[in-house]
HTML snippet that shows the backbone in 3Dmol.js (N, CA, C, O; Angstrom):
<script src="https://3Dmol.org/build/3Dmol-min.js"></script>
<div id="view" style="width:600px;height:400px;position:relative"></div>
<script>
const pdb = `
ATOM      1  N   UNK A   1      36.539 -24.693  22.642  1.00  0.00           N
ATOM      2  CA  UNK A   1      36.931 -23.406  22.133  1.00  0.00           C
ATOM      3  C   UNK A   1      35.985 -22.337  22.695  1.00  0.00           C
ATOM      4  O   UNK A   1      34.765 -22.472  22.602  1.00  0.00           O
ATOM      5  N   UNK A   2      36.536 -21.316  23.257  1.00  0.00           N
ATOM      6  CA  UNK A   2      35.760 -20.239  23.857  1.00  0.00           C
ATOM      7  C   UNK A   2      35.780 -19.045  22.907  1.00  0.00           C
ATOM      8  O   UNK A   2      36.831 -18.637  22.412  1.00  0.00           O
ATOM      9  N   UNK A   3      34.578 -18.493  22.665  1.00  0.00           N
ATOM     10  CA  UNK A   3      34.444 -17.342  21.772  1.00  0.00           C
ATOM     11  C   UNK A   3      34.132 -16.120  22.627  1.00  0.00           C
ATOM     12  O   UNK A   3      33.252 -16.162  23.487  1.00  0.00           O
ATOM     13  N   UNK A   4      34.848 -15.049  22.390  1.00  0.00           N
ATOM     14  CA  UNK A   4      34.597 -13.819  23.130  1.00  0.00           C
ATOM     15  C   UNK A   4      33.428 -13.068  22.499  1.00  0.00           C
ATOM     16  O   UNK A   4      33.009 -13.372  21.382  1.00  0.00           O
ATOM     17  N   UNK A   5      32.912 -12.088  23.229  1.00  0.00           N
ATOM     18  CA  UNK A   5      31.798 -11.295  22.720  1.00  0.00           C
ATOM     19  C   UNK A   5      32.128 -10.571  21.421  1.00  0.00           C
ATOM     20  O   UNK A   5      31.309 -10.601  20.503  1.00  0.00           O
ATOM     21  N   UNK A   6      33.281  -9.924  21.294  1.00  0.00           N
ATOM     22  CA  UNK A   6      33.575  -9.262  20.006  1.00  0.00           C
ATOM     23  C   UNK A   6      33.635 -10.246  18.834  1.00  0.00           C
ATOM     24  O   UNK A   6      33.181  -9.917  17.738  1.00  0.00           O
ATOM     25  N   UNK A   7      34.182 -11.442  19.042  1.00  0.00           N
ATOM     26  CA  UNK A   7      34.222 -12.444  17.971  1.00  0.00           C
ATOM     27  C   UNK A   7      32.808 -12.892  17.612  1.00  0.00           C
ATOM     28  O   UNK A   7      32.503 -13.108  16.439  1.00  0.00           O
ATOM     29  N   UNK A   8      31.956 -13.030  18.608  1.00  0.00           N
ATOM     30  CA  UNK A   8      30.575 -13.434  18.374  1.00  0.00           C
ATOM     31  C   UNK A   8      29.832 -12.375  17.556  1.00  0.00           C
ATOM     32  O   UNK A   8      29.130 -12.708  16.602  1.00  0.00           O
ATOM     33  N   UNK A   9      29.984 -11.107  17.926  1.00  0.00           N
ATOM     34  CA  UNK A   9      29.309 -10.029  17.207  1.00  0.00           C
ATOM     35  C   UNK A   9      29.854  -9.876  15.784  1.00  0.00           C
ATOM     36  O   UNK A   9      29.091  -9.614  14.855  1.00  0.00           O
ATOM     37  N   UNK A  10      31.138 -10.035  15.616  1.00  0.00           N
ATOM     38  CA  UNK A  10      31.724  -9.969  14.268  1.00  0.00           C
ATOM     39  C   UNK A  10      31.198 -11.107  13.404  1.00  0.00           C
ATOM     40  O   UNK A  10      30.906 -10.910  12.225  1.00  0.00           O
ATOM     41  N   UNK A  11      31.076 -12.298  13.987  1.00  0.00           N
ATOM     42  CA  UNK A  11      30.538 -13.423  13.215  1.00  0.00           C
ATOM     43  C   UNK A  11      29.078 -13.186  12.852  1.00  0.00           C
ATOM     44  O   UNK A  11      28.651 -13.569  11.763  1.00  0.00           O
ATOM     45  N   UNK A  12      28.297 -12.558  13.742  1.00  0.00           N
ATOM     46  CA  UNK A  12      26.902 -12.229  13.409  1.00  0.00           C
ATOM     47  C   UNK A  12      26.826 -11.227  12.265  1.00  0.00           C
ATOM     48  O   UNK A  12      25.991 -11.367  11.371  1.00  0.00           O
ATOM     49  N   UNK A  13      27.689 -10.219  12.287  1.00  0.00           N
ATOM     50  CA  UNK A  13      27.705  -9.222  11.216  1.00  0.00           C
ATOM     51  C   UNK A  13      28.116  -9.868   9.904  1.00  0.00           C
ATOM     52  O   UNK A  13      27.520  -9.581   8.866  1.00  0.00           O
ATOM     53  N   UNK A  14      29.116 -10.731   9.926  1.00  0.00           N
ATOM     54  CA  UNK A  14      29.555 -11.403   8.696  1.00  0.00           C
ATOM     55  C   UNK A  14      28.480 -12.338   8.153  1.00  0.00           C
ATOM     56  O   UNK A  14      28.275 -12.397   6.941  1.00  0.00           O
ATOM     57  N   UNK A  15      27.795 -13.066   9.023  1.00  0.00           N
ATOM     58  CA  UNK A  15      26.706 -13.936   8.569  1.00  0.00           C
ATOM     59  C   UNK A  15      25.558 -13.115   7.972  1.00  0.00           C
ATOM     60  O   UNK A  15      24.963 -13.515   6.971  1.00  0.00           O
ATOM     61  N   UNK A  16      25.253 -11.985   8.578  1.00  0.00           N
ATOM     62  CA  UNK A  16      24.223 -11.109   8.021  1.00  0.00           C
ATOM     63  C   UNK A  16      24.622 -10.575   6.652  1.00  0.00           C
ATOM     64  O   UNK A  16      23.794 -10.503   5.744  1.00  0.00           O
ATOM     65  N   UNK A  17      25.884 -10.203   6.504  1.00  0.00           N
ATOM     66  CA  UNK A  17      26.370  -9.724   5.214  1.00  0.00           C
ATOM     67  C   UNK A  17      26.295 -10.828   4.161  1.00  0.00           C
ATOM     68  O   UNK A  17      25.869 -10.583   3.032  1.00  0.00           O
ATOM     69  N   UNK A  18      26.704 -12.028   4.522  1.00  0.00           N
ATOM     70  CA  UNK A  18      26.610 -13.149   3.573  1.00  0.00           C
ATOM     71  C   UNK A  18      25.161 -13.422   3.198  1.00  0.00           C
ATOM     72  O   UNK A  18      24.864 -13.719   2.041  1.00  0.00           O
ATOM     73  N   UNK A  19      24.266 -13.324   4.157  1.00  0.00           N
ATOM     74  CA  UNK A  19      22.843 -13.518   3.878  1.00  0.00           C
ATOM     75  C   UNK A  19      22.368 -12.494   2.847  1.00  0.00           C
ATOM     76  O   UNK A  19      21.653 -12.849   1.910  1.00  0.00           O
ATOM     77  N   UNK A  20      22.759 -11.228   3.010  1.00  0.00           N
ATOM     78  CA  UNK A  20      22.367 -10.188   2.064  1.00  0.00           C
ATOM     79  C   UNK A  20      22.931 -10.440   0.673  1.00  0.00           C
ATOM     80  O   UNK A  20      22.239 -10.233  -0.323  1.00  0.00           O
ATOM     81  N   UNK A  21      24.171 -10.882   0.596  1.00  0.00           N
ATOM     82  CA  UNK A  21      24.795 -11.149  -0.702  1.00  0.00           C
ATOM     83  C   UNK A  21      24.081 -12.301  -1.408  1.00  0.00           C
ATOM     84  O   UNK A  21      23.781 -12.204  -2.598  1.00  0.00           O
ATOM     85  N   UNK A  22      23.808 -13.384  -0.690  1.00  0.00           N
ATOM     86  CA  UNK A  22      23.107 -14.514  -1.309  1.00  0.00           C
ATOM     87  C   UNK A  22      21.692 -14.139  -1.708  1.00  0.00           C
ATOM     88  O   UNK A  22      21.225 -14.545  -2.772  1.00  0.00           O
ATOM     89  N   UNK A  23      21.001 -13.373  -0.876  1.00  0.00           N
ATOM     90  CA  UNK A  23      19.647 -12.952  -1.205  1.00  0.00           C
ATOM     91  C   UNK A  23      19.642 -12.064  -2.446  1.00  0.00           C
ATOM     92  O   UNK A  23      18.772 -12.214  -3.303  1.00  0.00           O
ATOM     93  N   UNK A  24      20.593 -11.145  -2.555  1.00  0.00           N
ATOM     94  CA  UNK A  24      20.694 -10.288  -3.734  1.00  0.00           C
ATOM     95  C   UNK A  24      20.975 -11.119  -4.977  1.00  0.00           C
ATOM     96  O   UNK A  24      20.340 -10.919  -6.012  1.00  0.00           O
ATOM     97  N   UNK A  25      21.931 -12.060  -4.883  1.00  0.00           N
ATOM     98  CA  UNK A  25      22.320 -12.871  -6.030  1.00  0.00           C
ATOM     99  C   UNK A  25      21.152 -13.710  -6.533  1.00  0.00           C
ATOM    100  O   UNK A  25      20.884 -13.745  -7.735  1.00  0.00           O
ATOM    101  N   UNK A  26      20.456 -14.385  -5.624  1.00  0.00           N
ATOM    102  CA  UNK A  26      19.330 -15.212  -6.055  1.00  0.00           C
ATOM    103  C   UNK A  26      18.141 -14.363  -6.492  1.00  0.00           C
ATOM    104  O   UNK A  26      17.331 -14.821  -7.298  1.00  0.00           O
ATOM    105  N   UNK A  27      18.018 -13.151  -5.988  1.00  0.00           N
ATOM    106  CA  UNK A  27      16.987 -12.237  -6.470  1.00  0.00           C
ATOM    107  C   UNK A  27      17.238 -11.823  -7.908  1.00  0.00           C
ATOM    108  O   UNK A  27      16.304 -11.727  -8.705  1.00  0.00           O
ATOM    109  N   UNK A  28      18.500 -11.578  -8.241  1.00  0.00           N
ATOM    110  CA  UNK A  28      18.851 -11.237  -9.628  1.00  0.00           C
ATOM    111  C   UNK A  28      18.546 -12.409 -10.553  1.00  0.00           C
ATOM    112  O   UNK A  28      17.989 -12.219 -11.635  1.00  0.00           O
ATOM    113  N   UNK A  29      18.906 -13.612 -10.137  1.00  0.00           N
ATOM    114  CA  UNK A  29      18.613 -14.793 -10.958  1.00  0.00           C
ATOM    115  C   UNK A  29      17.110 -14.986 -11.131  1.00  0.00           C
ATOM    116  O   UNK A  29      16.648 -15.316 -12.223  1.00  0.00           O
ATOM    117  N   UNK A  30      16.351 -14.784 -10.062  1.00  0.00           N
ATOM    118  CA  UNK A  30      14.902 -14.944 -10.128  1.00  0.00           C
ATOM    119  C   UNK A  30      14.291 -13.903 -11.061  1.00  0.00           C
ATOM    120  O   UNK A  30      13.384 -14.224 -11.829  1.00  0.00           O
ATOM    121  N   UNK A  31      14.772 -12.659 -11.008  1.00  0.00           N
ATOM    122  CA  UNK A  31      14.253 -11.608 -11.890  1.00  0.00           C
ATOM    123  C   UNK A  31      14.553 -11.897 -13.357  1.00  0.00           C
ATOM    124  O   UNK A  31      13.707 -11.672 -14.222  1.00  0.00           O
ATOM    125  N   UNK A  32      15.751 -12.393 -13.636  1.00  0.00           N
ATOM    126  CA  UNK A  32      16.094 -12.735 -15.022  1.00  0.00           C
ATOM    127  C   UNK A  32      15.215 -13.860 -15.546  1.00  0.00           C
ATOM    128  O   UNK A  32      14.758 -13.818 -16.689  1.00  0.00           O
ATOM    129  N   UNK A  33      14.978 -14.865 -14.712  1.00  0.00           N
ATOM    130  CA  UNK A  33      14.125 -15.975 -15.137  1.00  0.00           C
ATOM    131  C   UNK A  33      12.697 -15.504 -15.369  1.00  0.00           C
ATOM    132  O   UNK A  33      12.048 -15.940 -16.320  1.00  0.00           O
ATOM    133  N   UNK A  34      12.205 -14.622 -14.512  1.00  0.00           N
ATOM    134  CA  UNK A  34      10.847 -14.111 -14.665  1.00  0.00           C
ATOM    135  C   UNK A  34      10.707 -13.256 -15.925  1.00  0.00           C
ATOM    136  O   UNK A  34       9.693 -13.339 -16.618  1.00  0.00           O
ATOM    137  N   UNK A  35      11.710 -12.441 -16.225  1.00  0.00           N
ATOM    138  CA  UNK A  35      11.622 -11.618 -17.427  1.00  0.00           C
ATOM    139  C   UNK A  35      11.708 -12.473 -18.689  1.00  0.00           C
ATOM    140  O   UNK A  35      11.051 -12.173 -19.686  1.00  0.00           O
ATOM    141  N   UNK A  36      12.505 -13.525 -18.653  1.00  0.00           N
ATOM    142  CA  UNK A  36      12.579 -14.425 -19.810  1.00  0.00           C
ATOM    143  C   UNK A  36      11.257 -15.170 -19.991  1.00  0.00           C
ATOM    144  O   UNK A  36      10.815 -15.389 -21.118  1.00  0.00           O
ATOM    145  N   UNK A  37      10.631 -15.555 -18.887  1.00  0.00           N
ATOM    146  CA  UNK A  37       9.358 -16.264 -18.960  1.00  0.00           C
ATOM    147  C   UNK A  37       8.261 -15.343 -19.490  1.00  0.00           C
ATOM    148  O   UNK A  37       7.432 -15.769 -20.294  1.00  0.00           O
ATOM    149  N   UNK A  38       8.250 -14.087 -19.048  1.00  0.00           N
ATOM    150  CA  UNK A  38       7.212 -13.173 -19.527  1.00  0.00           C
ATOM    151  C   UNK A  38       7.462 -12.753 -20.973  1.00  0.00           C
ATOM    152  O   UNK A  38       6.515 -12.448 -21.699  1.00  0.00           O
ATOM    153  N   UNK A  39       8.725 -12.733 -21.398  1.00  0.00           N
ATOM    154  CA  UNK A  39       9.025 -12.362 -22.787  1.00  0.00           C
ATOM    155  C   UNK A  39       8.498 -13.415 -23.755  1.00  0.00           C
ATOM    156  O   UNK A  39       8.168 -13.091 -24.896  1.00  0.00           O
ATOM    157  N   UNK A  40       8.414 -14.648 -23.325  1.00  0.00           N
ATOM    158  CA  UNK A  40       7.895 -15.700 -24.197  1.00  0.00           C
ATOM    159  C   UNK A  40       6.388 -15.583 -24.398  1.00  0.00           C
ATOM    160  O   UNK A  40       5.863 -16.015 -25.425  1.00  0.00           O
ATOM    161  N   UNK A  41       5.694 -15.004 -23.428  1.00  0.00           N
ATOM    162  CA  UNK A  41       4.236 -14.910 -23.530  1.00  0.00           C
ATOM    163  C   UNK A  41       3.764 -13.522 -23.951  1.00  0.00           C
ATOM    164  O   UNK A  41       2.558 -13.287 -24.021  1.00  0.00           O
ATOM    165  N   UNK A  42       4.683 -12.595 -24.232  1.00  0.00           N
ATOM    166  CA  UNK A  42       4.321 -11.252 -24.660  1.00  0.00           C
ATOM    167  C   UNK A  42       4.926 -10.972 -26.033  1.00  0.00           C
ATOM    168  O   UNK A  42       5.934 -11.562 -26.421  1.00  0.00           O
ATOM    169  N   UNK A  43       4.291 -10.068 -26.746  1.00  0.00           N
ATOM    170  CA  UNK A  43       4.767  -9.708 -28.072  1.00  0.00           C
ATOM    171  C   UNK A  43       4.760  -8.195 -28.212  1.00  0.00           C
ATOM    172  O   UNK A  43       3.912  -7.517 -27.631  1.00  0.00           O
ATOM    173  N   UNK A  44       5.703  -7.666 -28.979  1.00  0.00           N
ATOM    174  CA  UNK A  44       5.783  -6.221 -29.195  1.00  0.00           C
ATOM    175  C   UNK A  44       5.367  -5.908 -30.623  1.00  0.00           C
ATOM    176  O   UNK A  44       5.819  -6.541 -31.577  1.00  0.00           O
ATOM    177  N   UNK A  45       4.499  -4.920 -30.743  1.00  0.00           N
ATOM    178  CA  UNK A  45       4.016  -4.506 -32.060  1.00  0.00           C
ATOM    179  C   UNK A  45       5.125  -3.767 -32.803  1.00  0.00           C
ATOM    180  O   UNK A  45       5.778  -2.888 -32.240  1.00  0.00           O
ATOM    181  N   UNK A  46       5.333  -4.121 -34.053  1.00  0.00           N
ATOM    182  CA  UNK A  46       6.388  -3.476 -34.837  1.00  0.00           C
ATOM    183  C   UNK A  46       5.974  -2.092 -35.311  1.00  0.00           C
ATOM    184  O   UNK A  46       6.824  -1.301 -35.721  1.00  0.00           O
ATOM    185  N   UNK A  47       4.685  -1.789 -35.263  1.00  0.00           N
ATOM    186  CA  UNK A  47       4.198  -0.509 -35.764  1.00  0.00           C
ATOM    187  C   UNK A  47       4.081   0.546 -34.648  1.00  0.00           C
ATOM    188  O   UNK A  47       4.630   1.642 -34.766  1.00  0.00           O
ATOM    189  N   UNK A  48       3.368   0.207 -33.576  1.00  0.00           N
ATOM    190  CA  UNK A  48       3.157   1.196 -32.508  1.00  0.00           C
ATOM    191  C   UNK A  48       4.073   0.968 -31.306  1.00  0.00           C
ATOM    192  O   UNK A  48       4.212   1.866 -30.475  1.00  0.00           O
ATOM    193  N   UNK A  49       4.700  -0.200 -31.187  1.00  0.00           N
ATOM    194  CA  UNK A  49       5.639  -0.473 -30.105  1.00  0.00           C
ATOM    195  C   UNK A  49       5.006  -0.970 -28.824  1.00  0.00           C
ATOM    196  O   UNK A  49       5.710  -1.172 -27.835  1.00  0.00           O
ATOM    197  N   UNK A  50       3.701  -1.173 -28.811  1.00  0.00           N
ATOM    198  CA  UNK A  50       3.034  -1.639 -27.598  1.00  0.00           C
ATOM    199  C   UNK A  50       3.346  -3.118 -27.361  1.00  0.00           C
ATOM    200  O   UNK A  50       3.389  -3.917 -28.296  1.00  0.00           O
ATOM    201  N   UNK A  51       3.562  -3.462 -26.086  1.00  0.00           N
ATOM    202  CA  UNK A  51       3.747  -4.866 -25.719  1.00  0.00           C
ATOM    203  C   UNK A  51       2.415  -5.397 -25.218  1.00  0.00           C
ATOM    204  O   UNK A  51       1.796  -4.798 -24.339  1.00  0.00           O
ATOM    205  N   UNK A  52       1.975  -6.507 -25.767  1.00  0.00           N
ATOM    206  CA  UNK A  52       0.687  -7.067 -25.387  1.00  0.00           C
ATOM    207  C   UNK A  52       0.829  -8.570 -25.170  1.00  0.00           C
ATOM    208  O   UNK A  52       1.666  -9.217 -25.801  1.00  0.00           O
ATOM    209  N   UNK A  53       0.008  -9.126 -24.274  1.00  0.00           N
ATOM    210  CA  UNK A  53       0.084 -10.576 -24.024  1.00  0.00           C
ATOM    211  C   UNK A  53      -0.530 -11.348 -25.174  1.00  0.00           C
ATOM    212  O   UNK A  53      -1.454 -10.882 -25.840  1.00  0.00           O
ATOM    213  N   UNK A  54      -0.003 -12.520 -25.387  1.00  0.00           N
ATOM    214  CA  UNK A  54      -0.565 -13.374 -26.427  1.00  0.00           C
ATOM    215  C   UNK A  54      -0.969 -14.696 -25.773  1.00  0.00           C
ATOM    216  O   UNK A  54      -0.190 -15.312 -25.046  1.00  0.00           O
ATOM    217  N   UNK A  55      -2.193 -15.109 -26.048  1.00  0.00           N
ATOM    218  CA  UNK A  55      -2.734 -16.297 -25.403  1.00  0.00           C
ATOM    219  C   UNK A  55      -2.138 -17.574 -25.979  1.00  0.00           C
ATOM    220  O   UNK A  55      -1.804 -18.502 -25.242  1.00  0.00           O
ATOM    221  N   UNK A  56      -2.007 -17.613 -27.291  1.00  0.00           N
ATOM    222  CA  UNK A  56      -1.484 -18.805 -27.959  1.00  0.00           C
ATOM    223  C   UNK A  56      -0.163 -18.468 -28.628  1.00  0.00           C
ATOM    224  O   UNK A  56       0.095 -17.308 -28.950  1.00  0.00           O
ATOM    225  N   UNK A  57       0.650 -19.448 -28.831  1.00  0.00           N
ATOM    226  CA  UNK A  57       1.925 -19.237 -29.515  1.00  0.00           C
ATOM    227  C   UNK A  57       1.692 -19.408 -31.014  1.00  0.00           C
ATOM    228  O   UNK A  57       1.956 -20.472 -31.574  1.00  0.00           O
ATOM    229  N   UNK A  58       1.203 -18.365 -31.651  1.00  0.00           N
ATOM    230  CA  UNK A  58       0.899 -18.405 -33.077  1.00  0.00           C
ATOM    231  C   UNK A  58       1.957 -17.629 -33.845  1.00  0.00           C
ATOM    232  O   UNK A  58       2.655 -16.791 -33.274  1.00  0.00           O
ATOM    233  N   UNK A  59       2.075 -17.899 -35.112  1.00  0.00           N
ATOM    234  CA  UNK A  59       3.064 -17.232 -35.955  1.00  0.00           C
ATOM    235  C   UNK A  59       2.680 -15.785 -36.232  1.00  0.00           C
ATOM    236  O   UNK A  59       3.553 -14.922 -36.306  1.00  0.00           O
ATOM    237  N   UNK A  60       1.392 -15.507 -36.386  1.00  0.00           N
ATOM    238  CA  UNK A  60       0.916 -14.180 -36.758  1.00  0.00           C
ATOM    239  C   UNK A  60      -0.165 -13.755 -35.767  1.00  0.00           C
ATOM    240  O   UNK A  60      -1.139 -14.478 -35.557  1.00  0.00           O
ATOM    241  N   UNK A  61       0.010 -12.576 -35.156  1.00  0.00           N
ATOM    242  CA  UNK A  61      -1.006 -12.078 -34.228  1.00  0.00           C
ATOM    243  C   UNK A  61      -1.310 -10.625 -34.546  1.00  0.00           C
ATOM    244  O   UNK A  61      -0.546  -9.960 -35.246  1.00  0.00           O
ATOM    245  N   UNK A  62      -2.428 -10.136 -34.028  1.00  0.00           N
ATOM    246  CA  UNK A  62      -2.874  -8.782 -34.314  1.00  0.00           C
ATOM    247  C   UNK A  62      -2.752  -7.927 -33.061  1.00  0.00           C
ATOM    248  O   UNK A  62      -3.150  -8.341 -31.971  1.00  0.00           O
ATOM    249  N   UNK A  63      -2.199  -6.732 -33.227  1.00  0.00           N
ATOM    250  CA  UNK A  63      -2.045  -5.782 -32.122  1.00  0.00           C
ATOM    251  C   UNK A  63      -3.429  -5.276 -31.710  1.00  0.00           C
ATOM    252  O   UNK A  63      -4.226  -4.909 -32.573  1.00  0.00           O
ATOM    253  N   UNK A  64      -3.728  -5.248 -30.410  1.00  0.00           N
ATOM    254  CA  UNK A  64      -5.054  -4.767 -29.987  1.00  0.00           C
ATOM    255  C   UNK A  64      -5.233  -3.258 -30.151  1.00  0.00           C
ATOM    256  O   UNK A  64      -6.372  -2.791 -30.192  1.00  0.00           O
ATOM    257  N   UNK A  65      -4.153  -2.479 -30.247  1.00  0.00           N
ATOM    258  CA  UNK A  65      -4.279  -1.027 -30.387  1.00  0.00           C
ATOM    259  C   UNK A  65      -4.406  -0.577 -31.840  1.00  0.00           C
ATOM    260  O   UNK A  65      -5.359   0.111 -32.206  1.00  0.00           O
ATOM    261  N   UNK A  66      -3.423  -0.980 -32.674  1.00  0.00           N
ATOM    262  CA  UNK A  66      -3.395  -0.453 -34.043  1.00  0.00           C
ATOM    263  C   UNK A  66      -3.795  -1.487 -35.089  1.00  0.00           C
ATOM    264  O   UNK A  66      -3.804  -1.173 -36.279  1.00  0.00           O
ATOM    265  N   UNK A  67      -4.123  -2.694 -34.686  1.00  0.00           N
ATOM    266  CA  UNK A  67      -4.570  -3.782 -35.580  1.00  0.00           C
ATOM    267  C   UNK A  67      -3.525  -4.193 -36.603  1.00  0.00           C
ATOM    268  O   UNK A  67      -3.877  -4.728 -37.654  1.00  0.00           O
ATOM    269  N   UNK A  68      -2.245  -3.958 -36.322  1.00  0.00           N
ATOM    270  CA  UNK A  68      -1.179  -4.392 -37.232  1.00  0.00           C
ATOM    271  C   UNK A  68      -0.920  -5.880 -37.037  1.00  0.00           C
ATOM    272  O   UNK A  68      -1.045  -6.410 -35.933  1.00  0.00           O
ATOM    273  N   UNK A  69      -0.561  -6.533 -38.119  1.00  0.00           N
ATOM    274  CA  UNK A  69      -0.217  -7.951 -38.051  1.00  0.00           C
ATOM    275  C   UNK A  69       1.250  -8.091 -37.645  1.00  0.00           C
ATOM    276  O   UNK A  69       2.125  -7.516 -38.293  1.00  0.00           O
ATOM    277  N   UNK A  70       1.527  -8.840 -36.592  1.00  0.00           N
ATOM    278  CA  UNK A  70       2.879  -9.020 -36.080  1.00  0.00           C
ATOM    279  C   UNK A  70       3.318 -10.457 -36.247  1.00  0.00           C
ATOM    280  O   UNK A  70       2.594 -11.389 -35.898  1.00  0.00           O
ATOM    281  N   UNK A  71       4.498 -10.625 -36.779  1.00  0.00           N
ATOM    282  CA  UNK A  71       5.066 -11.944 -37.031  1.00  0.00           C
ATOM    283  C   UNK A  71       6.004 -12.297 -35.884  1.00  0.00           C
ATOM    284  O   UNK A  71       6.794 -11.458 -35.451  1.00  0.00           O
ATOM    285  N   UNK A  72       5.925 -13.513 -35.396  1.00  0.00           N
ATOM    286  CA  UNK A  72       6.834 -13.946 -34.330  1.00  0.00           C
ATOM    287  C   UNK A  72       8.242 -14.019 -34.889  1.00  0.00           C
ATOM    288  O   UNK A  72       8.455 -14.492 -36.005  1.00  0.00           O
ATOM    289  N   UNK A  73       9.208 -13.544 -34.101  1.00  0.00           N
ATOM    290  CA  UNK A  73      10.590 -13.586 -34.515  1.00  0.00           C
ATOM    291  C   UNK A  73      11.059 -12.311 -35.203  1.00  0.00           C
ATOM    292  O   UNK A  73      12.170 -12.261 -35.732  1.00  0.00           O
ATOM    293  N   UNK A  74      10.233 -11.303 -35.198  1.00  0.00           N
ATOM    294  CA  UNK A  74      10.635 -10.033 -35.806  1.00  0.00           C
ATOM    295  C   UNK A  74       9.946  -9.806 -37.144  1.00  0.00           C
ATOM    296  O   UNK A  74       9.411 -10.735 -37.749  1.00  0.00           O
ATOM    297  N   UNK A  75       9.968  -8.592 -37.582  1.00  0.00           N
ATOM    298  CA  UNK A  75       9.334  -8.206 -38.832  1.00  0.00           C
ATOM    299  C   UNK A  75      10.415  -7.903 -39.836  1.00  0.00           C
ATOM    300  O   UNK A  75      11.262  -7.050 -39.569  1.00  0.00           O
ATOM    301  N   UNK A  76      10.429  -8.559 -40.981  1.00  0.00           N
ATOM    302  CA  UNK A  76      11.509  -8.440 -41.942  1.00  0.00           C
ATOM    303  C   UNK A  76      11.276  -7.387 -43.016  1.00  0.00           C
ATOM    304  O   UNK A  76      12.199  -7.058 -43.762  1.00  0.00           O
ATOM    305  N   UNK A  77      10.079  -6.859 -43.109  1.00  0.00           N
ATOM    306  CA  UNK A  77       9.816  -5.844 -44.135  1.00  0.00           C
ATOM    307  C   UNK A  77      10.420  -4.512 -43.710  1.00  0.00           C
ATOM    308  O   UNK A  77      10.447  -4.188 -42.523  1.00  0.00           O
ATOM    309  N   UNK A  78      10.893  -3.760 -44.655  1.00  0.00           N
ATOM    310  CA  UNK A  78      11.476  -2.448 -44.380  1.00  0.00           C
ATOM    311  C   UNK A  78      10.467  -1.371 -44.719  1.00  0.00           C
ATOM    312  O   UNK A  78      10.546  -0.762 -45.785  1.00  0.00           O
ATOM    313  N   UNK A  79       9.538  -1.134 -43.844  1.00  0.00           N
ATOM    314  CA  UNK A  79       8.594  -0.050 -44.093  1.00  0.00           C
ATOM    315  C   UNK A  79       7.199  -0.450 -44.216  1.00  0.00           C
ATOM    316  O   UNK A  79       6.330   0.397 -44.426  1.00  0.00           O
TER     317      UNK A  79
END
`;
const viewer = $3Dmol.createViewer("view");
viewer.addModel(pdb, "pdb");
viewer.setStyle({}, {cartoon: {color: "spectrum"}});
viewer.zoomTo();
viewer.render();
</script>
């Protein structure tokens, strides 16, 4: 089978486009996995809203800015 120059160039452009689509798709998946992984090791203060890293997976931690006690899984008190 003989391929002409225009067919060769079109195939190169299509392969480049497919490469970009796959790279974008796997980049989105990688970003989602990274954000889920970082969300497990970070906690948000219910009082001041600051996100801070937590070294251990404890039920109750203290915010480094406002010293509020934060409960894992959300804060159920109203006020």
